[in-house]
PyMOL Python script that loads the backbone (N, CA, C, O; Angstrom):
from pymol import cmd

cmd.read_pdbstr("""\
ATOM      1  N   MET A   1     -15.096   0.538  -8.718  1.00  0.00           N
ATOM      2  CA  MET A   1     -14.049   1.321  -9.302  1.00  0.00           C
ATOM      3  C   MET A   1     -13.716   0.810 -10.692  1.00  0.00           C
ATOM      4  O   MET A   1     -13.545   1.588 -11.630  1.00  0.00           O
ATOM      5  N   ALA A   2     -13.627  -0.492 -10.810  1.00  0.00           N
ATOM      6  CA  ALA A   2     -13.290  -1.084 -12.104  1.00  0.00           C
ATOM      7  C   ALA A   2     -14.352  -0.731 -13.149  1.00  0.00           C
ATOM      8  O   ALA A   2     -14.021  -0.404 -14.289  1.00  0.00           O
ATOM      9  N   ARG A   3     -15.604  -0.798 -12.765  1.00  0.00           N
ATOM     10  CA  ARG A   3     -16.672  -0.443 -13.714  1.00  0.00           C
ATOM     11  C   ARG A   3     -16.599   1.021 -14.106  1.00  0.00           C
ATOM     12  O   ARG A   3     -16.778   1.352 -15.278  1.00  0.00           O
ATOM     13  N   ALA A   4     -16.344   1.895 -13.161  1.00  0.00           N
ATOM     14  CA  ALA A   4     -16.291   3.330 -13.443  1.00  0.00           C
ATOM     15  C   ALA A   4     -15.178   3.663 -14.428  1.00  0.00           C
ATOM     16  O   ALA A   4     -15.326   4.560 -15.258  1.00  0.00           O
ATOM     17  N   PHE A   5     -14.062   2.938 -14.335  1.00  0.00           N
ATOM     18  CA  PHE A   5     -12.923   3.192 -15.218  1.00  0.00           C
ATOM     19  C   PHE A   5     -12.880   2.241 -16.409  1.00  0.00           C
ATOM     20  O   PHE A   5     -11.996   2.332 -17.261  1.00  0.00           O
ATOM     21  N   LYS A   6     -13.863   1.315 -16.455  1.00  0.00           N
ATOM     22  CA  LYS A   6     -13.963   0.342 -17.546  1.00  0.00           C
ATOM     23  C   LYS A   6     -12.678  -0.480 -17.698  1.00  0.00           C
ATOM     24  O   LYS A   6     -12.126  -0.628 -18.788  1.00  0.00           O
ATOM     25  N   ILE A   7     -12.232  -1.004 -16.556  1.00  0.00           N
ATOM     26  CA  ILE A   7     -11.063  -1.877 -16.531  1.00  0.00           C
ATOM     27  C   ILE A   7     -11.380  -3.066 -15.637  1.00  0.00           C
ATOM     28  O   ILE A   7     -12.392  -3.064 -14.937  1.00  0.00           O
ATOM     29  N   ASP A   8     -10.520  -4.084 -15.654  1.00  0.00           N
ATOM     30  CA  ASP A   8     -10.752  -5.220 -14.766  1.00  0.00           C
ATOM     31  C   ASP A   8     -10.174  -4.913 -13.382  1.00  0.00           C
ATOM     32  O   ASP A   8      -9.284  -4.075 -13.235  1.00  0.00           O
ATOM     33  N   GLU A   9     -10.694  -5.603 -12.383  1.00  0.00           N
ATOM     34  CA  GLU A   9     -10.280  -5.352 -10.995  1.00  0.00           C
ATOM     35  C   GLU A   9      -8.795  -5.588 -10.785  1.00  0.00           C
ATOM     36  O   GLU A   9      -8.158  -4.891  -9.995  1.00  0.00           O
ATOM     37  N   GLU A  10      -8.242  -6.561 -11.486  1.00  0.00           N
ATOM     38  CA  GLU A  10      -6.824  -6.877 -11.325  1.00  0.00           C
ATOM     39  C   GLU A  10      -5.949  -5.692 -11.723  1.00  0.00           C
ATOM     40  O   GLU A  10      -4.846  -5.539 -11.197  1.00  0.00           O
ATOM     41  N   SER A  11      -6.412  -4.869 -12.625  1.00  0.00           N
ATOM     42  CA  SER A  11      -5.655  -3.686 -13.032  1.00  0.00           C
ATOM     43  C   SER A  11      -5.504  -2.698 -11.876  1.00  0.00           C
ATOM     44  O   SER A  11      -4.525  -1.955 -11.815  1.00  0.00           O
ATOM     45  N   ILE A  12      -6.454  -2.691 -10.979  1.00  0.00           N
ATOM     46  CA  ILE A  12      -6.388  -1.803  -9.823  1.00  0.00           C
ATOM     47  C   ILE A  12      -5.414  -2.360  -8.789  1.00  0.00           C
ATOM     48  O   ILE A  12      -4.705  -1.605  -8.123  1.00  0.00           O
ATOM     49  N   ARG A  13      -5.383  -3.673  -8.661  1.00  0.00           N
ATOM     50  CA  ARG A  13      -4.513  -4.304  -7.665  1.00  0.00           C
ATOM     51  C   ARG A  13      -3.100  -4.559  -8.176  1.00  0.00           C
ATOM     52  O   ARG A  13      -2.196  -4.821  -7.382  1.00  0.00           O
ATOM     53  N   GLY A  14      -2.898  -4.486  -9.480  1.00  0.00           N
ATOM     54  CA  GLY A  14      -1.604  -4.815 -10.075  1.00  0.00           C
ATOM     55  C   GLY A  14      -0.565  -3.729  -9.870  1.00  0.00           C
ATOM     56  O   GLY A  14      -0.833  -2.687  -9.272  1.00  0.00           O
ATOM     57  N   LYS A  15       0.614  -3.995 -10.376  1.00  0.00           N
ATOM     58  CA  LYS A  15       1.722  -3.051 -10.262  1.00  0.00           C
ATOM     59  C   LYS A  15       1.515  -1.876 -11.206  1.00  0.00           C
ATOM     60  O   LYS A  15       0.614  -1.893 -12.045  1.00  0.00           O
ATOM     61  N   GLY A  16       2.351  -0.863 -11.064  1.00  0.00           N
ATOM     62  CA  GLY A  16       2.273   0.300 -11.940  1.00  0.00           C
ATOM     63  C   GLY A  16       1.290   1.337 -11.468  1.00  0.00           C
ATOM     64  O   GLY A  16       0.606   1.961 -12.280  1.00  0.00           O
ATOM     65  N   GLY A  17       1.207   1.533 -10.171  1.00  0.00           N
ATOM     66  CA  GLY A  17       0.214   2.412  -9.590  1.00  0.00           C
ATOM     67  C   GLY A  17       0.380   3.889  -9.874  1.00  0.00           C
ATOM     68  O   GLY A  17      -0.591   4.641  -9.792  1.00  0.00           O
ATOM     69  N   ARG A  18       1.584   4.325 -10.208  1.00  0.00           N
ATOM     70  CA  ARG A  18       1.797   5.761 -10.410  1.00  0.00           C
ATOM     71  C   ARG A  18       0.990   6.319 -11.569  1.00  0.00           C
ATOM     72  O   ARG A  18       0.584   7.481 -11.548  1.00  0.00           O
ATOM     73  N   THR A  19       0.759   5.497 -12.572  1.00  0.00           N
ATOM     74  CA  THR A  19      -0.013   5.953 -13.724  1.00  0.00           C
ATOM     75  C   THR A  19      -1.423   5.383 -13.721  1.00  0.00           C
ATOM     76  O   THR A  19      -2.147   5.526 -14.706  1.00  0.00           O
ATOM     77  N   ASN A  20      -1.817   4.750 -12.648  1.00  0.00           N
ATOM     78  CA  ASN A  20      -3.090   4.068 -12.553  1.00  0.00           C
ATOM     79  C   ASN A  20      -4.094   4.948 -11.801  1.00  0.00           C
ATOM     80  O   ASN A  20      -4.161   4.923 -10.572  1.00  0.00           O
ATOM     81  N   ALA A  21      -4.868   5.720 -12.557  1.00  0.00           N
ATOM     82  CA  ALA A  21      -5.833   6.638 -11.949  1.00  0.00           C
ATOM     83  C   ALA A  21      -6.883   5.892 -11.138  1.00  0.00           C
ATOM     84  O   ALA A  21      -7.293   6.357 -10.074  1.00  0.00           O
ATOM     85  N   ALA A  22      -7.318   4.748 -11.630  1.00  0.00           N
ATOM     86  CA  ALA A  22      -8.335   3.974 -10.910  1.00  0.00           C
ATOM     87  C   ALA A  22      -7.820   3.562  -9.537  1.00  0.00           C
ATOM     88  O   ALA A  22      -8.557   3.604  -8.552  1.00  0.00           O
ATOM     89  N   ARG A  23      -6.561   3.167  -9.476  1.00  0.00           N
ATOM     90  CA  ARG A  23      -5.983   2.781  -8.194  1.00  0.00           C
ATOM     91  C   ARG A  23      -5.901   3.978  -7.257  1.00  0.00           C
ATOM     92  O   ARG A  23      -6.228   3.863  -6.076  1.00  0.00           O
ATOM     93  N   ARG A  24      -5.469   5.122  -7.767  1.00  0.00           N
ATOM     94  CA  ARG A  24      -5.365   6.322  -6.922  1.00  0.00           C
ATOM     95  C   ARG A  24      -6.735   6.720  -6.380  1.00  0.00           C
ATOM     96  O   ARG A  24      -6.854   7.100  -5.215  1.00  0.00           O
ATOM     97  N   VAL A  25      -7.765   6.636  -7.214  1.00  0.00           N
ATOM     98  CA  VAL A  25      -9.121   6.961  -6.756  1.00  0.00           C
ATOM     99  C   VAL A  25      -9.566   5.945  -5.702  1.00  0.00           C
ATOM    100  O   VAL A  25     -10.168   6.318  -4.695  1.00  0.00           O
ATOM    101  N   ALA A  26      -9.274   4.676  -5.930  1.00  0.00           N
ATOM    102  CA  ALA A  26      -9.638   3.644  -4.950  1.00  0.00           C
ATOM    103  C   ALA A  26      -8.944   3.894  -3.615  1.00  0.00           C
ATOM    104  O   ALA A  26      -9.566   3.778  -2.559  1.00  0.00           O
ATOM    105  N   LEU A  27      -7.663   4.235  -3.660  1.00  0.00           N
ATOM    106  CA  LEU A  27      -6.932   4.536  -2.423  1.00  0.00           C
ATOM    107  C   LEU A  27      -7.538   5.737  -1.710  1.00  0.00           C
ATOM    108  O   LEU A  27      -7.728   5.717  -0.494  1.00  0.00           O
ATOM    109  N   TYR A  28      -7.837   6.768  -2.462  1.00  0.00           N
ATOM    110  CA  TYR A  28      -8.408   8.001  -1.915  1.00  0.00           C
ATOM    111  C   TYR A  28      -9.752   7.722  -1.224  1.00  0.00           C
ATOM    112  O   TYR A  28      -9.981   8.135  -0.088  1.00  0.00           O
ATOM    113  N   LEU A  29     -10.623   7.015  -1.935  1.00  0.00           N
ATOM    114  CA  LEU A  29     -11.948   6.735  -1.366  1.00  0.00           C
ATOM    115  C   LEU A  29     -11.854   5.756  -0.199  1.00  0.00           C
ATOM    116  O   LEU A  29     -12.618   5.867   0.760  1.00  0.00           O
ATOM    117  N   ALA A  30     -10.942   4.812  -0.266  1.00  0.00           N
ATOM    118  CA  ALA A  30     -10.758   3.884   0.854  1.00  0.00           C
ATOM    119  C   ALA A  30     -10.306   4.641   2.095  1.00  0.00           C
ATOM    120  O   ALA A  30     -10.752   4.348   3.205  1.00  0.00           O
ATOM    121  N   GLN A  31      -9.425   5.607   1.908  1.00  0.00           N
ATOM    122  CA  GLN A  31      -8.979   6.432   3.044  1.00  0.00           C
ATOM    123  C   GLN A  31     -10.151   7.193   3.646  1.00  0.00           C
ATOM    124  O   GLN A  31     -10.276   7.293   4.866  1.00  0.00           O
ATOM    125  N   ARG A  32     -10.995   7.721   2.793  1.00  0.00           N
ATOM    126  CA  ARG A  32     -12.122   8.540   3.272  1.00  0.00           C
ATOM    127  C   ARG A  32     -13.201   7.736   3.981  1.00  0.00           C
ATOM    128  O   ARG A  32     -13.779   8.206   4.961  1.00  0.00           O
ATOM    129  N   TYR A  33     -13.480   6.522   3.494  1.00  0.00           N
ATOM    130  CA  TYR A  33     -14.686   5.842   3.940  1.00  0.00           C
ATOM    131  C   TYR A  33     -14.511   4.535   4.700  1.00  0.00           C
ATOM    132  O   TYR A  33     -15.467   4.075   5.323  1.00  0.00           O
ATOM    133  N   THR A  34     -13.345   3.923   4.678  1.00  0.00           N
ATOM    134  CA  THR A  34     -13.264   2.600   5.288  1.00  0.00           C
ATOM    135  C   THR A  34     -12.876   2.605   6.760  1.00  0.00           C
ATOM    136  O   THR A  34     -13.202   1.666   7.485  1.00  0.00           O
ATOM    137  N   GLY A  35     -12.190   3.641   7.208  1.00  0.00           N
ATOM    138  CA  GLY A  35     -11.709   3.639   8.573  1.00  0.00           C
ATOM    139  C   GLY A  35     -10.449   2.793   8.746  1.00  0.00           C
ATOM    140  O   GLY A  35      -9.930   2.668   9.855  1.00  0.00           O
ATOM    141  N   LEU A  36      -9.962   2.218   7.658  1.00  0.00           N
ATOM    142  CA  LEU A  36      -8.731   1.431   7.713  1.00  0.00           C
ATOM    143  C   LEU A  36      -7.528   2.363   7.713  1.00  0.00           C
ATOM    144  O   LEU A  36      -7.595   3.475   7.189  1.00  0.00           O
ATOM    145  N   ASN A  37      -6.436   1.910   8.297  1.00  0.00           N
ATOM    146  CA  ASN A  37      -5.219   2.714   8.223  1.00  0.00           C
ATOM    147  C   ASN A  37      -4.558   2.491   6.858  1.00  0.00           C
ATOM    148  O   ASN A  37      -4.949   1.594   6.110  1.00  0.00           O
ATOM    149  N   ASN A  38      -3.567   3.304   6.546  1.00  0.00           N
ATOM    150  CA  ASN A  38      -2.926   3.241   5.233  1.00  0.00           C
ATOM    151  C   ASN A  38      -2.279   1.883   4.961  1.00  0.00           C
ATOM    152  O   ASN A  38      -2.282   1.413   3.823  1.00  0.00           O
ATOM    153  N   LYS A  39      -1.734   1.260   5.980  1.00  0.00           N
ATOM    154  CA  LYS A  39      -1.120  -0.053   5.799  1.00  0.00           C
ATOM    155  C   LYS A  39      -2.159  -1.074   5.355  1.00  0.00           C
ATOM    156  O   LYS A  39      -1.919  -1.833   4.416  1.00  0.00           O
ATOM    157  N   ALA A  40      -3.308  -1.100   6.017  1.00  0.00           N
ATOM    158  CA  ALA A  40      -4.368  -2.051   5.677  1.00  0.00           C
ATOM    159  C   ALA A  40      -4.932  -1.782   4.283  1.00  0.00           C
ATOM    160  O   ALA A  40      -5.220  -2.718   3.538  1.00  0.00           O
ATOM    161  N   ILE A  41      -5.087  -0.520   3.935  1.00  0.00           N
ATOM    162  CA  ILE A  41      -5.571  -0.173   2.599  1.00  0.00           C
ATOM    163  C   ILE A  41      -4.578  -0.661   1.547  1.00  0.00           C
ATOM    164  O   ILE A  41      -4.963  -1.274   0.551  1.00  0.00           O
ATOM    165  N   GLY A  42      -3.315  -0.387   1.779  1.00  0.00           N
ATOM    166  CA  GLY A  42      -2.285  -0.809   0.842  1.00  0.00           C
ATOM    167  C   GLY A  42      -2.238  -2.318   0.660  1.00  0.00           C
ATOM    168  O   GLY A  42      -2.061  -2.800  -0.458  1.00  0.00           O
ATOM    169  N   GLU A  43      -2.393  -3.061   1.732  1.00  0.00           N
ATOM    170  CA  GLU A  43      -2.399  -4.521   1.651  1.00  0.00           C
ATOM    171  C   GLU A  43      -3.556  -5.018   0.796  1.00  0.00           C
ATOM    172  O   GLU A  43      -3.399  -5.967   0.027  1.00  0.00           O
ATOM    173  N   ARG A  44      -4.707  -4.387   0.925  1.00  0.00           N
ATOM    174  CA  ARG A  44      -5.881  -4.813   0.161  1.00  0.00           C
ATOM    175  C   ARG A  44      -5.791  -4.435  -1.319  1.00  0.00           C
ATOM    176  O   ARG A  44      -6.469  -5.023  -2.162  1.00  0.00           O
ATOM    177  N   LEU A  45      -4.971  -3.477  -1.613  1.00  0.00           N
ATOM    178  CA  LEU A  45      -4.833  -3.050  -3.013  1.00  0.00           C
ATOM    179  C   LEU A  45      -3.487  -3.456  -3.599  1.00  0.00           C
ATOM    180  O   LEU A  45      -2.827  -2.672  -4.281  1.00  0.00           O
ATOM    181  N   GLY A  46      -3.103  -4.669  -3.327  1.00  0.00           N
ATOM    182  CA  GLY A  46      -1.961  -5.234  -4.011  1.00  0.00           C
ATOM    183  C   GLY A  46      -0.610  -4.994  -3.384  1.00  0.00           C
ATOM    184  O   GLY A  46       0.404  -5.057  -4.080  1.00  0.00           O
ATOM    185  N   GLY A  47      -0.559  -4.722  -2.099  1.00  0.00           N
ATOM    186  CA  GLY A  47       0.718  -4.558  -1.430  1.00  0.00           C
ATOM    187  C   GLY A  47       1.339  -3.181  -1.584  1.00  0.00           C
ATOM    188  O   GLY A  47       2.562  -3.050  -1.630  1.00  0.00           O
ATOM    189  N   VAL A  48       0.514  -2.167  -1.663  1.00  0.00           N
ATOM    190  CA  VAL A  48       1.003  -0.792  -1.745  1.00  0.00           C
ATOM    191  C   VAL A  48       1.549  -0.396  -0.373  1.00  0.00           C
ATOM    192  O   VAL A  48       0.895  -0.627   0.644  1.00  0.00           O
ATOM    193  N   HIS A  49       2.731   0.193  -0.340  1.00  0.00           N
ATOM    194  CA  HIS A  49       3.336   0.631   0.915  1.00  0.00           C
ATOM    195  C   HIS A  49       2.459   1.712   1.547  1.00  0.00           C
ATOM    196  O   HIS A  49       1.857   2.518   0.836  1.00  0.00           O
ATOM    197  N   TYR A  50       2.385   1.731   2.870  1.00  0.00           N
ATOM    198  CA  TYR A  50       1.490   2.677   3.547  1.00  0.00           C
ATOM    199  C   TYR A  50       1.788   4.126   3.195  1.00  0.00           C
ATOM    200  O   TYR A  50       0.866   4.937   3.109  1.00  0.00           O
ATOM    201  N   SER A  51       3.051   4.469   2.991  1.00  0.00           N
ATOM    202  CA  SER A  51       3.364   5.859   2.636  1.00  0.00           C
ATOM    203  C   SER A  51       2.911   6.183   1.225  1.00  0.00           C
ATOM    204  O   SER A  51       2.564   7.327   0.931  1.00  0.00           O
ATOM    205  N   ALA A  52       2.911   5.182   0.347  1.00  0.00           N
ATOM    206  CA  ALA A  52       2.441   5.393  -1.028  1.00  0.00           C
ATOM    207  C   ALA A  52       0.934   5.638  -1.063  1.00  0.00           C
ATOM    208  O   ALA A  52       0.436   6.351  -1.934  1.00  0.00           O
ATOM    209  N   VAL A  53       0.211   5.045  -0.113  1.00  0.00           N
ATOM    210  CA  VAL A  53      -1.235   5.286  -0.025  1.00  0.00           C
ATOM    211  C   VAL A  53      -1.479   6.764   0.240  1.00  0.00           C
ATOM    212  O   VAL A  53      -2.300   7.395  -0.426  1.00  0.00           O
ATOM    213  N   SER A  54      -0.777   7.301   1.194  1.00  0.00           N
ATOM    214  CA  SER A  54      -0.919   8.708   1.544  1.00  0.00           C
ATOM    215  C   SER A  54      -0.512   9.619   0.386  1.00  0.00           C
ATOM    216  O   SER A  54      -1.207  10.588   0.078  1.00  0.00           O
ATOM    217  N   LYS A  55       0.609   9.306  -0.249  1.00  0.00           N
ATOM    218  CA  LYS A  55       1.089  10.120  -1.369  1.00  0.00           C
ATOM    219  C   LYS A  55       0.125  10.075  -2.545  1.00  0.00           C
ATOM    220  O   LYS A  55      -0.142  11.102  -3.170  1.00  0.00           O
ATOM    221  N   ALA A  56      -0.400   8.891  -2.852  1.00  0.00           N
ATOM    222  CA  ALA A  56      -1.330   8.756  -3.972  1.00  0.00           C
ATOM    223  C   ALA A  56      -2.611   9.538  -3.719  1.00  0.00           C
ATOM    224  O   ALA A  56      -3.155  10.163  -4.629  1.00  0.00           O
ATOM    225  N   SER A  57      -3.084   9.500  -2.496  1.00  0.00           N
ATOM    226  CA  SER A  57      -4.292  10.228  -2.144  1.00  0.00           C
ATOM    227  C   SER A  57      -4.075  11.737  -2.282  1.00  0.00           C
ATOM    228  O   SER A  57      -4.925  12.454  -2.811  1.00  0.00           O
ATOM    229  N   GLY A  58      -2.934  12.201  -1.803  1.00  0.00           N
ATOM    230  CA  GLY A  58      -2.612  13.625  -1.920  1.00  0.00           C
ATOM    231  C   GLY A  58      -2.444  14.054  -3.361  1.00  0.00           C
ATOM    232  O   GLY A  58      -2.891  15.133  -3.750  1.00  0.00           O
ATOM    233  N   LYS A  59      -1.797  13.212  -4.156  1.00  0.00           N
ATOM    234  CA  LYS A  59      -1.604  13.524  -5.573  1.00  0.00           C
ATOM    235  C   LYS A  59      -2.947  13.604  -6.290  1.00  0.00           C
ATOM    236  O   LYS A  59      -3.153  14.470  -7.140  1.00  0.00           O
ATOM    237  N   LEU A  60      -3.849  12.705  -5.947  1.00  0.00           N
ATOM    238  CA  LEU A  60      -5.170  12.732  -6.576  1.00  0.00           C
ATOM    239  C   LEU A  60      -5.895  14.035  -6.248  1.00  0.00           C
ATOM    240  O   LEU A  60      -6.518  14.636  -7.123  1.00  0.00           O
ATOM    241  N   ARG A  61      -5.818  14.470  -5.001  1.00  0.00           N
ATOM    242  CA  ARG A  61      -6.474  15.734  -4.630  1.00  0.00           C
ATOM    243  C   ARG A  61      -5.908  16.890  -5.449  1.00  0.00           C
ATOM    244  O   ARG A  61      -6.659  17.762  -5.886  1.00  0.00           O
ATOM    245  N   GLU A  62      -4.594  16.907  -5.661  1.00  0.00           N
ATOM    246  CA  GLU A  62      -3.973  17.950  -6.486  1.00  0.00           C
ATOM    247  C   GLU A  62      -4.448  17.852  -7.935  1.00  0.00           C
ATOM    248  O   GLU A  62      -4.771  18.864  -8.556  1.00  0.00           O
ATOM    249  N   GLU A  63      -4.489  16.643  -8.466  1.00  0.00           N
ATOM    250  CA  GLU A  63      -4.923  16.440  -9.848  1.00  0.00           C
ATOM    251  C   GLU A  63      -6.354  16.924 -10.066  1.00  0.00           C
ATOM    252  O   GLU A  63      -6.676  17.493 -11.109  1.00  0.00           O
ATOM    253  N   MET A  64      -7.202  16.694  -9.078  1.00  0.00           N
ATOM    254  CA  MET A  64      -8.605  17.089  -9.215  1.00  0.00           C
ATOM    255  C   MET A  64      -8.755  18.605  -9.333  1.00  0.00           C
ATOM    256  O   MET A  64      -9.739  19.086  -9.894  1.00  0.00           O
ATOM    257  N   ASN A  65      -7.796  19.356  -8.814  1.00  0.00           N
ATOM    258  CA  ASN A  65      -7.838  20.810  -8.939  1.00  0.00           C
ATOM    259  C   ASN A  65      -7.660  21.267 -10.377  1.00  0.00           C
ATOM    260  O   ASN A  65      -8.124  22.342 -10.757  1.00  0.00           O
ATOM    261  N   PHE A  66      -6.984  20.440 -11.177  1.00  0.00           N
ATOM    262  CA  PHE A  66      -6.664  20.834 -12.548  1.00  0.00           C
ATOM    263  C   PHE A  66      -7.397  20.023 -13.608  1.00  0.00           C
ATOM    264  O   PHE A  66      -7.486  20.456 -14.757  1.00  0.00           O
ATOM    265  N   ASP A  67      -7.916  18.878 -13.252  1.00  0.00           N
ATOM    266  CA  ASP A  67      -8.569  17.988 -14.207  1.00  0.00           C
ATOM    267  C   ASP A  67     -10.056  17.897 -13.880  1.00  0.00           C
ATOM    268  O   ASP A  67     -10.467  17.145 -12.997  1.00  0.00           O
ATOM    269  N   LYS A  68     -10.841  18.665 -14.597  1.00  0.00           N
ATOM    270  CA  LYS A  68     -12.283  18.751 -14.343  1.00  0.00           C
ATOM    271  C   LYS A  68     -12.958  17.390 -14.517  1.00  0.00           C
ATOM    272  O   LYS A  68     -13.834  17.027 -13.732  1.00  0.00           O
ATOM    273  N   ARG A  69     -12.554  16.641 -15.539  1.00  0.00           N
ATOM    274  CA  ARG A  69     -13.172  15.339 -15.786  1.00  0.00           C
ATOM    275  C   ARG A  69     -12.911  14.380 -14.623  1.00  0.00           C
ATOM    276  O   ARG A  69     -13.818  13.676 -14.178  1.00  0.00           O
ATOM    277  N   LEU A  70     -11.684  14.358 -14.140  1.00  0.00           N
ATOM    278  CA  LEU A  70     -11.338  13.515 -13.002  1.00  0.00           C
ATOM    279  C   LEU A  70     -12.094  13.960 -11.754  1.00  0.00           C
ATOM    280  O   LEU A  70     -12.603  13.131 -11.000  1.00  0.00           O
ATOM    281  N   SER A  71     -12.162  15.243 -11.546  1.00  0.00           N
ATOM    282  CA  SER A  71     -12.877  15.781 -10.393  1.00  0.00           C
ATOM    283  C   SER A  71     -14.354  15.388 -10.424  1.00  0.00           C
ATOM    284  O   SER A  71     -14.930  15.031  -9.397  1.00  0.00           O
ATOM    285  N   THR A  72     -14.954  15.457 -11.595  1.00  0.00           N
ATOM    286  CA  THR A  72     -16.359  15.085 -11.750  1.00  0.00           C
ATOM    287  C   THR A  72     -16.553  13.598 -11.473  1.00  0.00           C
ATOM    288  O   THR A  72     -17.488  13.208 -10.774  1.00  0.00           O
ATOM    289  N   LEU A  73     -15.670  12.776 -12.021  1.00  0.00           N
ATOM    290  CA  LEU A  73     -15.775  11.336 -11.816  1.00  0.00           C
ATOM    291  C   LEU A  73     -15.627  10.980 -10.338  1.00  0.00           C
ATOM    292  O   LEU A  73     -16.416  10.198  -9.806  1.00  0.00           O
ATOM    293  N   VAL A  74     -14.635  11.540  -9.681  1.00  0.00           N
ATOM    294  CA  VAL A  74     -14.435  11.263  -8.255  1.00  0.00           C
ATOM    295  C   VAL A  74     -15.643  11.762  -7.455  1.00  0.00           C
ATOM    296  O   VAL A  74     -16.075  11.102  -6.510  1.00  0.00           O
ATOM    297  N   GLY A  75     -16.179  12.906  -7.826  1.00  0.00           N
ATOM    298  CA  GLY A  75     -17.366  13.421  -7.155  1.00  0.00           C
ATOM    299  C   GLY A  75     -18.550  12.495  -7.289  1.00  0.00           C
ATOM    300  O   GLY A  75     -19.298  12.294  -6.332  1.00  0.00           O
ATOM    301  N   GLU A  76     -18.728  11.922  -8.481  1.00  0.00           N
ATOM    302  CA  GLU A  76     -19.824  10.981  -8.704  1.00  0.00           C
ATOM    303  C   GLU A  76     -19.631   9.710  -7.871  1.00  0.00           C
ATOM    304  O   GLU A  76     -20.574   9.211  -7.257  1.00  0.00           O
ATOM    305  N   LEU A  77     -18.413   9.200  -7.857  1.00  0.00           N
ATOM    306  CA  LEU A  77     -18.125   7.999  -7.053  1.00  0.00           C
ATOM    307  C   LEU A  77     -18.276   8.309  -5.572  1.00  0.00           C
ATOM    308  O   LEU A  77     -18.820   7.504  -4.816  1.00  0.00           O
ATOM    309  N   ASP A  78     -17.802   9.458  -5.166  1.00  0.00           N
ATOM    310  CA  ASP A  78     -17.903   9.892  -3.782  1.00  0.00           C
ATOM    311  C   ASP A  78     -19.363   9.950  -3.328  1.00  0.00           C
ATOM    312  O   ASP A  78     -19.690   9.549  -2.211  1.00  0.00           O
ATOM    313  N   SER A  79     -20.224  10.446  -4.193  1.00  0.00           N
ATOM    314  CA  SER A  79     -21.631  10.588  -3.820  1.00  0.00           C
ATOM    315  C   SER A  79     -22.295   9.228  -3.615  1.00  0.00           C
ATOM    316  O   SER A  79     -23.266   9.129  -2.865  1.00  0.00           O
ATOM    317  N   ARG A  80     -21.793   8.187  -4.264  1.00  0.00           N
ATOM    318  CA  ARG A  80     -22.340   6.850  -4.068  1.00  0.00           C
ATOM    319  C   ARG A  80     -22.080   6.335  -2.655  1.00  0.00           C
ATOM    320  O   ARG A  80     -22.864   5.554  -2.116  1.00  0.00           O
ATOM    321  N   PHE A  81     -20.982   6.774  -2.066  1.00  0.00           N
ATOM    322  CA  PHE A  81     -20.637   6.327  -0.716  1.00  0.00           C
ATOM    323  C   PHE A  81     -21.377   7.135   0.348  1.00  0.00           C
ATOM    324  O   PHE A  81     -21.568   6.657   1.466  1.00  0.00           O
ATOM    325  N   LYS A  82     -21.781   8.320   0.017  1.00  0.00           N
ATOM    326  CA  LYS A  82     -22.436   9.196   1.000  1.00  0.00           C
ATOM    327  C   LYS A  82     -23.867   8.776   1.269  1.00  0.00           C
ATOM    328  O   LYS A  82     -24.414   9.144   2.309  1.00  0.00           O
ATOM    329  N   THR A  83     -24.493   8.028   0.388  1.00  0.00           N
ATOM    330  CA  THR A  83     -25.896   7.660   0.567  1.00  0.00           C
ATOM    331  C   THR A  83     -26.076   6.513   1.500  1.00  0.00           C
ATOM    332  O   THR A  83     -27.205   6.090   1.748  1.00  0.00           O
TER     333      THR A  83
END
""", "prot")
cmd.dss("prot")
cmd.show_as("cartoon", "prot")
cmd.util.cbc("prot")
cmd.orient("prot")
């Protein structure tokens, strides 16, 4: 995720998640592919509350409807997990 967004990993785990697209994408993909519950995902990504994991994932899905570039990027990252 950090490489895709050209940021350091700590930026994904740090505070300020509402404006952190890389973190939202990481939460979204973790929900889809890890089998972890929202609490466990949140703990691994810097102590995000379990309800915030769900909200961030939902917000990302909405954003992808309007932001073609974001949708393309998430699609590319998503395809890496499907193989």
